[in-house]
Phi, psi and omega in degrees: 000130181275124185273160175301327180298323181278348180246022185304327180295338178287340185235068182293348181271359176269142176256144178278150174058042169245172188304333184265355185303305183292315177300319180294319177302315182294315181288331175292313180298330179274003179062034177274320179232160180228173173272180178270160181303334179278005176090003179260164175256325180060064183299332182266001177286145177281159177248154179273170176299322178295316179296318180301314181291325176297314179300314179295319178299317177294319181298323183261009182050047174288164179287105180283356181249007183304116184274356186281082183287134178253328189253130182291340181262012175248102180298143181300333181266009177292145177302336186259352189306311182297318179292319178298314180298315180295316180296323177295313181299328179276354179084014181282331182228161172228168176278168173288327169230181180297332184241357183236136177256334184057062185298334185267000177279146174297144179267140181273155180301321178296320178292323178295319177299320180296315179294318180298319179300314181291313186290324182255009176053049182281143176217165179148146182236022178305120181275114177243164185239060170300126185292346183245020177235082180288151181300341182279351183277145182300337182262002184306305182297325179293317178297317177302311182295317180294323177291314180298331180272004181063030178270321180240160176232162174258189180260164183299337180272017177066033175242161173251335182058057185294339181268357179278142176293141181276146180265168177298322179293316179297318180295324176297319179294313179303313182295316179299315179297319180293321182286340181251009181288000000 
């Protein structure tokens, strides 16, 4: 297996020995994520809902060729279609509506925590007080479980920023933490 260390020249935009170095190396080595055709990794770029489900699908070896489409806005020839279909069938994801998944929209940190909770069967009731995750939000229990399972972290200012789009670096960290829990 060719490691990220041996392919460092492909990703000139990555910095060594920063918080995302090891998680990106691990998800790259496991063939969960790849770089872009221009040779960059773009750790601070946001990921779409389709990319998030694809990363989780690869991590859990879901059927990436599953033809059973549920969502009208996910083309059958999309790189993510099989993973989206498989994740839906397993109950890991739901649509934004009954018939739409909105694969090209950026995924929010709260939604990623919700999918991670379902896909990795995370549990935990550790009560934390992220100032921006009220108990009334649909992702509250998922953020709690993911935090209690050491899959996600908050920010130094005691926020989780659940409405913020997740980056490629953050998703690598979440996935690495979930796979090593």
